[in-house]
C-alpha positions as CSV (number, residue, x, y, z in Angstrom):
1,X,175.7,-82.7,-19.4
2,X,174.0,-83.2,-16.6
3,X,170.5,-84.3,-15.6
4,X,169.7,-80.9,-14.6
5,X,170.2,-78.8,-17.6
6,X,168.1,-81.6,-19.5
7,X,164.3,-80.7,-19.6
8,X,161.4,-82.0,-21.7
9,X,160.4,-78.7,-22.9
10,X,161.8,-75.8,-22.0
11,X,159.5,-72.2,-21.9
12,X,161.0,-68.6,-22.2
13,X,159.4,-66.3,-20.5
14,X,157.6,-65.7,-16.6
15,X,155.2,-64.0,-17.8
16,X,150.8,-65.2,-17.4
17,X,151.5,-66.9,-20.7
18,X,155.0,-68.9,-20.2
19,X,153.1,-69.6,-16.3
20,X,150.5,-71.4,-17.6
21,X,152.3,-73.2,-20.9
22,X,154.7,-74.6,-17.9
23,X,151.3,-75.7,-15.0
24,X,150.0,-77.5,-18.5
25,X,153.5,-79.5,-19.7
26,X,154.6,-80.4,-16.3
27,X,150.5,-81.4,-15.2
28,X,151.2,-83.1,-18.6
29,X,153.4,-84.9,-17.3
30,X,156.8,-83.3,-18.5
31,X,159.8,-81.9,-17.1
32,X,159.9,-78.6,-17.9
33,X,161.9,-75.8,-17.4
34,X,161.0,-72.5,-17.6
35,X,163.7,-70.0,-17.4
36,X,162.5,-65.7,-17.1
37,X,164.8,-63.0,-17.5
38,X,163.0,-60.9,-14.6
39,X,163.8,-61.2,-10.3
40,X,160.0,-62.6,-9.8
41,X,157.7,-64.2,-12.1
42,X,154.7,-61.9,-13.8
43,X,156.9,-58.6,-13.6
44,X,155.8,-56.5,-17.3
45,X,153.2,-56.9,-18.8
46,X,151.1,-59.5,-17.2
47,X,150.6,-57.7,-13.8
48,X,150.4,-53.9,-15.6
49,X,147.1,-55.2,-17.8
50,X,143.5,-54.4,-17.0
51,X,142.7,-58.0,-16.3
52,X,139.7,-57.3,-18.7
53,X,138.0,-60.3,-20.8
54,X,136.6,-58.4,-23.1
55,X,135.9,-60.1,-27.1
56,X,132.8,-58.5,-27.5
57,X,134.2,-54.7,-26.3
58,X,137.4,-55.6,-28.3
59,X,135.6,-56.3,-31.5
60,X,133.5,-53.2,-30.3
61,X,136.0,-51.0,-30.6
62,X,137.7,-51.6,-33.6
63,X,140.4,-53.6,-32.0
64,X,140.4,-56.9,-33.3
65,X,139.8,-55.3,-37.6
66,X,143.4,-54.2,-37.1
67,X,144.3,-56.9,-39.5
68,X,144.3,-57.4,-43.5
69,X,140.3,-58.5,-43.7
70,X,138.1,-59.8,-41.9
71,X,138.9,-63.5,-42.1
72,X,142.0,-62.4,-40.1
73,X,139.3,-60.5,-38.1
74,X,136.9,-63.7,-37.9
75,X,139.6,-65.9,-36.8
76,X,140.7,-64.0,-34.0
77,X,137.4,-62.9,-32.6
78,X,136.3,-66.8,-32.3
79,X,140.0,-67.4,-30.5
80,X,139.1,-64.5,-27.7
81,X,135.6,-65.9,-27.3
82,X,137.0,-70.0,-27.2
83,X,139.3,-68.5,-24.7
84,X,136.7,-66.2,-22.6
85,X,134.3,-70.2,-22.4
86,X,136.8,-71.6,-20.7
87,X,137.7,-68.9,-18.5
88,X,135.0,-68.8,-15.5
89,X,135.9,-73.1,-15.0
90,X,140.2,-72.4,-15.4
91,X,139.4,-69.8,-12.1
92,X,137.8,-72.1,-10.2
93,X,140.0,-74.9,-10.9
94,X,143.3,-72.8,-9.8
95,X,141.5,-71.1,-7.2
96,X,140.7,-74.4,-5.6
97,X,144.2,-75.7,-6.4
98,X,145.4,-72.4,-4.6
99,X,143.7,-71.3,-1.8
100,X,143.9,-68.0,-3.4
101,X,141.1,-65.7,-4.6
102,X,141.8,-64.0,-8.3
103,X,138.7,-61.8,-8.3
104,X,137.0,-62.8,-10.9
105,X,134.0,-60.6,-11.2
106,X,130.9,-61.2,-14.1
107,X,129.3,-58.2,-13.6
108,X,130.0,-57.5,-17.4
109,X,130.7,-54.7,-19.7
110,X,129.1,-51.5,-20.4
111,X,130.4,-49.2,-24.1
112,X,128.8,-45.7,-23.5
113,X,128.7,-43.8,-26.3
114,X,128.7,-39.7,-25.8
115,X,128.0,-38.6,-29.6
116,X,125.1,-39.9,-32.9
117,X,127.7,-40.8,-34.8
118,X,129.3,-43.3,-31.4
119,X,125.8,-44.4,-31.2
120,X,125.1,-45.8,-34.0
121,X,128.2,-47.6,-33.9
122,X,127.4,-49.3,-31.0
123,X,123.5,-50.5,-32.5
124,X,125.0,-52.0,-35.5
125,X,128.4,-53.8,-33.7
126,X,125.2,-55.2,-31.2
127,X,123.3,-56.2,-34.1
128,X,126.3,-58.0,-36.1
129,X,127.4,-59.6,-33.1
130,X,122.9,-60.5,-31.8
131,X,123.4,-62.3,-36.0
132,X,126.5,-64.5,-34.1
133,X,124.5,-65.5,-31.6
134,X,126.4,-63.4,-28.6
135,X,124.6,-61.2,-25.8
136,X,124.7,-57.7,-27.1
137,X,122.0,-55.1,-25.5
138,X,121.4,-51.2,-26.7
139,X,121.1,-49.4,-23.7
140,X,118.8,-45.5,-24.2
141,X,119.9,-42.9,-21.8
142,X,117.4,-43.5,-19.3
143,X,118.6,-46.7,-19.2
144,X,121.7,-46.2,-19.2
145,X,121.6,-44.1,-15.7
146,X,119.1,-46.8,-14.0
147,X,121.9,-49.8,-14.6
148,X,125.1,-47.2,-14.2
149,X,124.0,-43.7,-12.3
150,X,127.4,-43.1,-12.2
151,X,127.8,-42.7,-16.1
152,X,127.9,-39.2,-17.9
153,X,124.1,-37.9,-18.8
154,X,126.3,-37.2,-22.1
155,X,125.5,-40.4,-22.5
156,X,123.5,-41.6,-25.3
157,X,123.3,-44.9,-26.0
158,X,125.2,-47.8,-24.5
159,X,125.9,-51.2,-25.3
160,X,125.8,-53.3,-22.9
161,X,127.7,-57.2,-22.9
162,X,126.9,-59.1,-19.9
163,X,129.8,-61.9,-21.6
164,X,132.6,-59.4,-21.3
165,X,134.2,-60.9,-17.6
166,X,137.5,-59.6,-15.6
167,X,140.1,-60.2,-13.2
168,X,142.6,-59.2,-10.8
169,X,146.1,-59.3,-12.1
170,X,148.0,-59.0,-9.7
171,X,146.1,-61.7,-7.6
172,X,145.9,-64.1,-11.0
173,X,150.0,-64.2,-11.5
174,X,150.6,-65.4,-8.2
175,X,148.1,-67.8,-7.7
176,X,149.1,-69.2,-12.1
177,X,153.3,-68.8,-9.7
178,X,152.2,-70.8,-7.2
179,X,150.5,-73.2,-8.7
180,X,153.3,-73.8,-11.1
181,X,155.8,-73.6,-8.2
182,X,154.5,-76.4,-6.6
183,X,154.5,-78.6,-9.6
184,X,157.3,-81.2,-8.5
185,X,157.5,-81.8,-12.6
186,X,157.9,-77.9,-12.8
187,X,162.1,-76.2,-12.2
188,X,160.8,-72.6,-12.2
189,X,164.5,-70.2,-12.8
190,X,164.5,-66.6,-12.8
191,X,166.8,-64.0,-12.8
192,X,168.2,-65.9,-16.4
193,X,168.0,-64.3,-19.9
194,X,167.4,-66.8,-22.6
195,X,169.5,-65.4,-25.5
196,X,169.3,-68.0,-27.7
197,X,167.4,-70.6,-29.1
198,X,170.1,-73.2,-30.3
199,X,169.4,-76.4,-32.7
200,X,170.6,-78.5,-35.0
201,X,169.7,-80.4,-38.0
202,X,166.5,-78.8,-38.0
203,X,165.9,-79.5,-34.7
204,X,165.7,-77.6,-31.1
205,X,168.0,-78.7,-28.5
206,X,168.2,-76.1,-26.3
207,X,169.0,-72.1,-25.5
208,X,172.2,-70.3,-24.2
209,X,171.2,-67.6,-21.4
210,X,174.3,-65.3,-19.7
211,X,175.8,-68.6,-18.1
212,X,175.2,-71.3,-19.6
213,X,173.6,-74.2,-22.1
214,X,170.3,-76.1,-21.7
215,X,169.0,-79.0,-22.9
216,X,165.8,-79.6,-23.9
217,X,164.0,-81.1,-27.7
218,X,160.8,-78.6,-27.1
219,X,161.2,-74.7,-26.6
220,X,158.4,-72.8,-26.1
221,X,158.5,-69.5,-26.7
222,X,156.4,-67.1,-24.4
223,X,158.8,-63.6,-23.8
224,X,156.4,-60.9,-24.1
225,X,157.3,-58.5,-26.1
226,X,161.1,-59.4,-25.8
227,X,160.0,-62.6,-27.6
228,X,161.4,-61.2,-30.9
229,X,164.8,-60.2,-29.5
230,X,165.6,-63.9,-29.4
231,X,169.1,-65.4,-31.6
232,X,168.6,-68.6,-33.8
233,X,164.5,-67.9,-34.5
234,X,164.5,-69.4,-38.3
235,X,163.1,-66.2,-39.5
236,X,163.2,-61.7,-37.9
237,X,160.3,-62.6,-35.8
238,X,157.9,-59.1,-36.2
239,X,156.7,-58.9,-31.9
240,X,157.5,-54.9,-30.8
241,X,156.9,-53.3,-27.2
242,X,153.7,-51.2,-27.2
243,X,153.7,-49.1,-24.3
244,X,150.4,-48.8,-22.2
245,X,150.3,-46.3,-19.3
246,X,147.8,-46.6,-16.6
247,X,146.7,-45.2,-13.2
248,X,144.6,-46.4,-10.1
249,X,142.0,-43.8,-8.1
250,X,140.2,-44.6,-4.7
251,X,136.8,-42.4,-4.6
252,X,134.4,-41.8,-2.3
253,X,132.4,-44.4,-2.7
254,X,132.3,-46.8,-5.9
255,X,131.0,-45.4,-9.4
256,X,130.1,-47.8,-11.4
257,X,129.6,-51.6,-10.8
258,X,131.1,-53.4,-14.2
259,X,133.6,-52.2,-16.6
260,X,133.2,-49.1,-18.0
261,X,134.4,-47.6,-21.7
262,X,133.8,-44.7,-23.9
263,X,136.2,-42.4,-26.3
264,X,139.1,-43.0,-25.7
265,X,139.4,-44.7,-21.1
266,X,138.1,-47.2,-19.8
267,X,137.2,-47.7,-16.1
268,X,137.5,-50.9,-14.1
269,X,136.3,-51.2,-10.9
270,X,138.4,-53.5,-8.4
271,X,136.4,-55.6,-5.2
272,X,139.2,-53.3,-2.8
273,X,137.4,-49.8,-4.2
274,X,140.1,-49.1,-6.8
275,X,138.8,-47.6,-10.2
276,X,141.6,-48.9,-12.6
277,X,141.8,-46.4,-15.5
278,X,143.4,-47.6,-18.8
279,X,145.1,-47.2,-21.7
280,X,147.0,-45.3,-23.5
281,X,148.8,-46.8,-26.6
282,X,152.3,-45.5,-27.2
283,X,154.4,-46.6,-29.9
284,X,157.9,-46.0,-27.3
285,X,160.3,-49.5,-28.0
286,X,161.3,-50.9,-25.3
287,X,160.8,-47.2,-22.9
288,X,158.6,-47.9,-20.0
289,X,159.1,-44.9,-17.8
290,X,155.4,-43.1,-16.5
291,X,154.3,-40.0,-18.1
292,X,152.4,-38.1,-15.7
293,X,150.9,-36.0,-18.6
294,X,150.1,-39.1,-20.4
295,X,148.4,-40.3,-17.3
296,X,146.5,-37.4,-16.0
297,X,145.1,-36.9,-19.8
298,X,143.7,-40.5,-19.0
299,X,142.0,-40.0,-16.8
300,X,141.0,-37.0,-17.4
301,X,139.2,-39.0,-20.5
302,X,137.3,-41.2,-18.4
303,X,136.5,-38.4,-16.0
304,X,134.6,-37.3,-18.9
305,X,132.4,-41.4,-19.5
306,X,132.5,-41.4,-15.1
307,X,132.3,-38.3,-13.8
308,X,132.1,-39.2,-10.0
309,X,136.1,-40.1,-10.8
310,X,136.2,-36.0,-10.8
311,X,138.7,-35.9,-7.4
312,X,139.4,-39.2,-6.8
313,X,143.1,-39.8,-5.4
314,X,145.2,-41.2,-8.1
315,X,146.4,-43.7,-5.9
316,X,149.2,-45.7,-8.6
317,X,150.3,-44.5,-12.3
318,X,152.3,-47.6,-13.8
319,X,153.2,-48.5,-17.9
320,X,153.5,-52.1,-19.6
321,X,154.7,-53.3,-23.2
322,X,152.2,-55.4,-24.6
323,X,153.5,-57.7,-27.3
324,X,152.2,-56.5,-30.2
325,X,152.5,-57.8,-34.3
326,X,152.5,-56.5,-37.9
327,X,148.5,-57.5,-38.9
328,X,147.9,-57.5,-34.2
329,X,146.9,-61.1,-34.1
330,X,149.1,-63.5,-31.8
331,X,152.0,-66.1,-32.8
332,X,150.5,-69.7,-32.0
333,X,151.5,-73.2,-32.9
334,X,154.6,-74.8,-33.9
335,X,157.1,-73.8,-35.9
336,X,157.0,-74.7,-39.6
337,X,161.4,-74.5,-40.0
338,X,162.6,-75.3,-36.9
339,X,161.0,-78.4,-35.0
340,X,160.8,-78.2,-31.7
341,X,159.8,-74.9,-31.0
342,X,156.6,-73.8,-30.5
343,X,155.7,-70.3,-30.4
344,X,153.5,-68.9,-27.7
345,X,153.9,-64.8,-27.9
346,X,152.5,-61.3,-29.9
347,X,149.2,-61.4,-27.8
348,X,148.6,-57.6,-27.3
349,X,146.0,-56.9,-26.3
350,X,144.9,-59.9,-25.2
351,X,147.4,-62.0,-22.7
352,X,145.1,-61.9,-19.6
353,X,142.5,-63.8,-21.7
354,X,144.6,-65.6,-24.1
355,X,147.1,-67.1,-21.8
356,X,145.1,-70.2,-20.5
357,X,143.8,-71.2,-24.4
358,X,147.4,-71.1,-25.5
359,X,148.6,-73.0,-22.6
360,X,146.6,-75.9,-23.7
361,X,148.0,-75.1,-27.0
362,X,151.1,-75.7,-26.2
363,X,150.7,-79.2,-24.5
364,X,148.5,-80.5,-27.2
365,X,151.9,-79.2,-30.0
366,X,154.3,-80.7,-27.8
367,X,151.9,-83.6,-26.5
368,X,150.9,-84.4,-30.5
369,X,147.8,-84.7,-29.4
370,X,144.8,-82.9,-31.8
371,X,145.2,-79.3,-31.4
372,X,141.2,-78.4,-31.8
373,X,141.1,-75.6,-34.2
374,X,143.1,-74.2,-36.9
375,X,146.3,-72.2,-36.7
376,X,147.4,-70.5,-39.7
377,X,146.2,-67.3,-39.1
378,X,148.2,-67.3,-36.2
379,X,151.0,-68.6,-37.4
380,X,154.9,-67.8,-37.4
381,X,155.6,-67.7,-41.3
382,X,152.0,-65.7,-42.1
383,X,152.1,-63.8,-44.8
384,X,151.5,-60.7,-42.8
385,X,154.7,-61.0,-40.5
386,X,156.9,-62.6,-43.8
387,X,155.7,-58.9,-45.7
388,X,157.3,-57.3,-42.8
389,X,159.8,-59.1,-42.9
390,X,160.5,-58.7,-46.8
391,X,160.0,-54.8,-46.6
392,X,162.3,-54.9,-43.3
393,X,165.4,-56.0,-45.4
394,X,164.4,-53.4,-48.7
395,X,164.4,-50.9,-46.2
396,X,167.9,-51.3,-44.7
């Protein structure tokens, strides 16, 4: 086989996670090849995302407790907090390397309650997060209006999370792609759909695309919602697409200065004057079509929280497919049954946040370095994924 078809590692998937993993491997001295099925990098969930970096907001909205028990939920929160801690340094390094601005904003996040029940929940969440040493401030109605005059006067309680920040994925993804493609140790091939992971004797040997067989002793699976569709995996991988529809509005003047969330919608202000509104959660398979009805309902929910959005022009509607697992936790780390296979997928709502940290995990696995954290809650053979596989087989 020619040397151009042999690499130290192959990364399957050219979204943010895959590109960052390939960049980390190349910077670690490996000859790496990234394969992306689309004609360009980052055209799926990576640029469809809102770009929030919100581990505390996710926990406050019960997005990190859709898991079997508090241990797994806390493991996910700790993973996201670790990712957030290193994000500012990652952004600074990337911007210096590429000269591109990814529009990192450290304005914080405000969640508002429109009913007493919601207010009580936010207050309890703030108390719990403060006990963990996190910054979380409860605001009354007057304090909310002083901080964000554009928020509805119906908001009775607010939860201010100053450390939950944001980036613009449509600026972040091109910067990551530019950094990767500038590295001579990385080869990026787009329009190359990987169909199977190849192995022999319990060890990865490479991958098969529609047109070729490529060799490598390491394969990193970072194909997002499509990760479970590959042949040759040691067991079924229950990563499924969960559709999220979003919209971008341009109001006459910026109505908010930070991320504002509440009752079924969040609003993310951008530096260019847009306000991104998201996001639906839909089990529609690989259907990524945009529904005007669904998006209009989402915008209406956002307007309930930020009335100044009423009448703002909707300049764009779009949809993305999040890669979700049965327990809403990512699949990270080495495969226990197929040596050389590294999982970096299933990030669901947290791919933008977890991308840099995941890349570091991939590099540590491949180079044999200390990972520095317990990956067992995210293992590819954990009980939640095994139970799903067994129930699926039984249903057949």
